[in-house]
C-alpha positions as CSV (number, residue, x, y, z in Angstrom):
1,M,2.5,-13.1,23.1
2,T,3.2,-13.6,19.5
3,K,6.8,-13.2,18.4
4,I,7.0,-11.3,15.2
5,A,10.5,-10.8,13.1
6,L,10.3,-7.6,11.5
7,F,12.7,-7.4,8.5
8,G,13.4,-3.7,7.3
9,A,12.4,-2.5,10.6
10,G,14.2,1.0,10.2
11,G,13.3,1.4,6.4
12,K,10.7,4.0,5.5
13,M,7.6,1.5,6.0
14,G,9.3,-0.3,8.8
15,Y,9.5,2.8,11.0
16,R,5.9,2.8,10.6
17,L,5.3,-0.4,11.5
18,S,7.7,-0.6,14.4
19,T,5.9,2.7,15.8
20,N,2.5,1.2,15.8
21,F,3.8,-2.0,17.2
22,R,4.4,-0.2,20.4
23,G,1.8,-1.2,23.0
24,S,0.5,-4.1,20.9
25,R,0.3,-7.6,22.2
26,Y,3.1,-8.6,20.0
27,T,6.8,-9.4,21.0
28,I,8.9,-7.6,18.1
29,A,12.5,-8.6,16.9
30,H,13.6,-5.8,15.0
31,V,16.0,-6.6,11.9
32,E,17.8,-3.7,10.0
33,I,20.9,-3.9,8.2
34,S,21.5,-0.4,7.0
35,E,23.4,1.8,9.7
36,A,20.8,4.8,9.0
37,G,17.7,2.6,9.6
38,C,19.5,1.5,12.7
39,E,20.0,4.9,14.1
40,R,16.6,5.9,13.2
41,L,15.2,3.5,15.4
42,K,17.4,3.9,18.3
43,A,16.9,7.5,18.2
44,G,13.2,7.9,17.2
45,L,11.9,4.9,19.3
46,N,14.5,3.6,21.6
47,I,14.6,0.3,19.7
48,D,17.7,-2.2,19.7
49,T,18.1,-4.4,16.5
50,V,19.1,-7.9,16.5
51,S,20.1,-10.2,14.4
52,P,18.2,-12.1,11.6
53,D,19.0,-15.6,13.2
54,Q,18.1,-14.2,16.5
55,A,14.8,-12.6,15.3
56,L,13.9,-16.1,13.6
57,E,14.3,-17.9,17.0
58,D,10.9,-19.0,18.2
59,A,9.2,-16.4,15.9
60,E,5.3,-17.3,14.7
61,T,5.4,-14.5,12.3
62,I,7.6,-12.9,9.5
63,I,6.9,-9.3,8.1
64,L,8.8,-8.1,5.1
65,A,8.9,-4.8,4.9
66,V,11.7,-4.3,2.4
67,P,11.2,-3.4,-1.3
68,D,9.5,-5.6,-3.8
69,T,12.7,-6.1,-5.4
70,H,14.8,-7.3,-2.6
71,I,12.1,-9.8,-1.2
72,G,13.4,-12.8,-2.8
73,K,16.9,-12.4,-1.6
74,V,15.7,-11.8,1.9
75,M,13.7,-15.0,2.0
76,A,16.6,-16.8,-0.1
77,G,18.7,-16.0,2.8
78,I,16.4,-17.1,5.4
79,E,14.0,-19.6,4.2
80,S,16.2,-22.7,5.8
81,K,16.1,-21.1,9.2
82,I,11.9,-20.7,9.0
83,K,10.2,-23.4,11.0
84,P,7.1,-24.9,9.4
85,G,3.5,-23.3,10.3
86,T,5.1,-20.0,10.3
87,M,3.3,-17.3,8.5
88,V,5.2,-14.6,6.3
89,I,3.5,-11.4,5.7
90,A,4.4,-9.1,2.9
91,L,3.1,-5.7,2.4
92,D,2.2,-5.7,-1.3
93,A,1.1,-8.2,-3.8
94,A,3.7,-7.6,-6.6
95,A,6.4,-10.0,-5.0
96,P,4.1,-12.9,-4.3
97,F,2.6,-12.5,-7.4
98,A,5.5,-12.7,-9.4
99,G,6.5,-15.7,-7.5
100,H,9.3,-14.4,-5.3
101,L,8.3,-16.1,-2.4
102,P,9.8,-19.7,-1.9
103,E,7.9,-22.8,-2.7
104,R,6.8,-24.1,1.0
105,P,3.5,-25.4,1.5
106,D,4.3,-25.4,5.2
107,L,4.3,-22.1,5.6
108,T,1.4,-19.2,5.6
109,Y,1.7,-16.6,3.2
110,F,-0.3,-13.4,4.3
111,I,-0.5,-10.1,2.2
112,T,-1.7,-6.8,3.4
113,H,-1.7,-3.5,1.8
114,P,-3.4,0.1,3.1
115,C,-6.1,1.9,0.8
116,H,-4.7,4.9,2.2
117,P,-6.9,7.7,3.6
118,P,-9.8,8.4,1.3
119,I,-10.1,11.8,0.0
120,F,-13.7,12.3,1.0
121,N,-13.6,12.0,4.8
122,D,-14.7,13.3,8.0
123,E,-11.4,14.1,9.8
124,T,-11.7,16.9,12.0
125,D,-8.2,16.8,13.6
126,L,-5.6,19.2,11.3
127,D,-3.1,16.4,11.9
128,A,-5.2,13.5,10.4
129,K,-6.4,15.5,7.6
130,R,-2.6,16.0,6.7
131,D,-1.8,12.3,7.6
132,Y,-2.1,11.4,3.8
133,F,-0.3,8.1,4.0
134,G,-2.4,6.9,6.8
135,G,-1.2,4.4,9.6
136,V,-0.5,7.5,11.7
137,K,-3.5,9.8,12.8
138,A,-5.9,9.6,9.5
139,R,-8.2,6.3,9.3
140,Q,-8.0,4.3,6.3
141,H,-9.2,1.0,4.7
142,I,-7.1,-2.1,4.2
143,V,-7.1,-4.9,1.8
144,S,-5.6,-8.4,2.8
145,A,-5.4,-11.8,1.1
146,L,-4.2,-15.5,2.5
147,M,-2.0,-16.6,-0.5
148,Q,-1.6,-20.0,1.4
149,G,-2.2,-21.7,4.4
150,P,-4.9,-23.0,6.7
151,E,-8.2,-20.8,6.7
152,S,-7.8,-19.8,10.4
153,D,-4.6,-18.5,9.8
154,Y,-6.5,-15.4,7.7
155,A,-7.8,-14.1,10.9
156,K,-4.4,-14.0,12.7
157,G,-3.0,-12.3,9.6
158,E,-5.9,-9.7,9.7
159,E,-5.4,-9.0,13.4
160,I,-1.8,-8.2,12.9
161,A,-3.0,-5.8,9.8
162,Q,-5.2,-4.0,12.1
163,V,-2.2,-3.1,14.1
164,I,0.2,-2.0,11.8
165,W,-2.5,0.2,9.5
166,A,-3.9,1.6,12.6
167,P,-6.4,3.5,12.6
168,V,-8.4,1.1,10.5
169,M,-12.2,1.6,9.1
170,R,-13.0,-1.1,7.0
171,S,-11.1,-4.5,6.6
172,H,-11.6,-5.6,3.0
173,R,-10.6,-9.8,2.3
174,V,-9.6,-10.2,-1.4
175,S,-7.2,-12.6,-3.6
176,V,-3.9,-11.9,-4.6
177,E,-5.2,-11.7,-8.1
178,H,-7.6,-9.4,-7.1
179,M,-4.9,-7.4,-4.9
180,A,-2.8,-7.1,-8.2
181,L,-5.7,-5.5,-10.0
182,L,-5.7,-2.9,-7.4
183,E,-2.0,-2.2,-7.2
184,P,-0.3,-1.8,-9.6
185,G,-3.5,-2.0,-12.0
186,L,-6.0,0.5,-10.7
187,S,-4.1,2.8,-8.1
188,E,-0.8,3.3,-10.4
189,T,-1.0,2.2,-13.9
190,V,-4.5,4.3,-14.0
191,C,-5.1,6.6,-11.1
192,A,-1.2,7.7,-10.7
193,S,-1.0,8.1,-14.7
194,L,-4.1,10.2,-15.0
195,L,-3.2,12.3,-11.9
196,M,0.1,13.0,-13.6
197,V,-1.7,14.4,-16.5
198,M,-3.8,16.6,-14.4
199,K,-0.3,18.0,-13.2
200,E,0.8,18.1,-16.7
201,S,-2.4,20.1,-17.7
202,I,-1.8,22.5,-14.9
203,D,1.5,22.9,-16.1
204,E,0.3,23.6,-19.8
205,V,-2.1,26.2,-18.9
206,V,0.7,28.1,-16.9
207,E,2.8,28.1,-20.3
208,R,-0.2,29.8,-21.7
209,G,-0.6,32.8,-19.3
210,V,-2.6,31.2,-16.3
211,D,-1.1,32.1,-12.9
212,R,0.1,28.6,-11.5
213,Q,-2.0,29.2,-8.2
214,A,-4.9,30.2,-9.8
215,A,-4.9,26.9,-11.9
216,T,-3.8,24.6,-9.1
217,D,-6.8,26.2,-6.7
218,F,-9.3,26.0,-9.8
219,L,-8.1,22.3,-10.5
220,L,-8.3,20.9,-7.0
221,G,-11.4,22.8,-6.2
222,H,-12.9,21.1,-9.5
223,M,-11.3,17.9,-8.6
224,N,-13.3,17.8,-5.1
225,V,-16.7,18.5,-6.3
226,L,-16.8,16.5,-9.6
227,G,-15.3,13.6,-7.2
228,A,-18.1,14.1,-5.1
229,V,-20.7,13.8,-8.0
230,I,-18.9,10.8,-9.9
231,F,-18.2,8.5,-7.0
232,G,-21.6,9.3,-5.3
233,Q,-20.3,11.2,-2.4
234,T,-23.3,13.5,-2.9
235,E,-26.1,14.2,-5.0
236,G,-26.1,16.1,-8.2
237,V,-25.4,15.8,-12.1
238,F,-23.6,17.5,-14.3
239,S,-24.5,20.5,-16.3
240,D,-24.9,19.9,-20.3
241,A,-21.6,21.6,-21.1
242,C,-19.6,19.2,-18.6
243,N,-21.1,16.6,-20.0
244,K,-20.1,17.7,-23.3
245,A,-16.9,18.0,-22.6
246,I,-16.7,14.6,-21.2
247,E,-18.3,13.6,-24.6
248,F,-15.2,14.6,-26.6
249,G,-12.5,15.1,-24.3
250,K,-12.0,11.3,-23.1
251,P,-11.5,10.0,-26.6
252,V,-8.9,12.5,-26.8
253,L,-7.2,11.7,-24.2
254,M,-7.6,8.0,-23.7
255,R,-7.2,5.1,-26.1
256,D,-9.8,2.9,-27.1
257,D,-8.2,0.1,-25.6
258,W,-7.1,1.4,-22.2
259,K,-9.0,-1.1,-20.3
260,R,-6.4,-3.7,-21.5
261,V,-4.0,-2.6,-18.7
262,F,-5.9,-4.9,-16.3
263,E,-5.8,-7.8,-18.5
264,P,-4.1,-10.7,-16.9
265,D,-0.7,-10.4,-19.1
266,E,-0.7,-6.7,-18.7
267,I,-0.6,-6.8,-14.8
268,A,1.7,-9.4,-15.0
269,A,4.2,-7.5,-17.3
270,S,3.7,-4.5,-15.1
271,I,4.3,-6.6,-11.8
272,R,7.7,-8.0,-13.8
273,R,8.7,-4.6,-14.4
274,I,8.4,-3.6,-10.6
275,T,10.1,-6.6,-9.1
């Protein structure tokens, strides 16, 4: 069995991974420095934690389930104890992209991140439909990148990714640079920002007298049908009135140069702020 040292095992992300590793072919050494995290693992999963030194002994893989801002510090503390050929897995591209992993050409760096369950899905189980994050009941797609290391290590990393994000549908291979375009670029800078605008729009029409529940129901329902047409989930076309609203509304809401958020310097700046 492959031994994996899971750092941050009792945190928000680490606990999900600890749960999904149960019953897998991997032997997991759980590392958690917070008392609350240790108690969570013991109470919820009956898992005992070990010291970093114990975890690293004979470990073939290390997973960093810690915040982006802590990855550099964690790696600095254990780098001298990591044996050549070890695979280090990060769960987000930000810290690796920003250079927070040590320059160790003898290590494999693999990055994997969930796409999260899609809005348009065919889940019939209620618990799965309400698993918005994924990795519990709902099926989701994932993206992964081999930052450095032998090509044969990609399959090893992807196999682990399939376990920690299960149940998985499509598994996409991308580059680290492309992963940075996807997040923070596409998912956070664009999508999260525009969704916040939608939420503030509800607040605005409520201020102007519309019932909040009516406004929420109206917007979410239209997000469903408009999104299905825009993203090709169903055949359909917008009305002339809708097309006119888009034609005049988009320039009001969006700067002409908004796509510069995907330029390399903007992506790098965004990641520096995150990390």
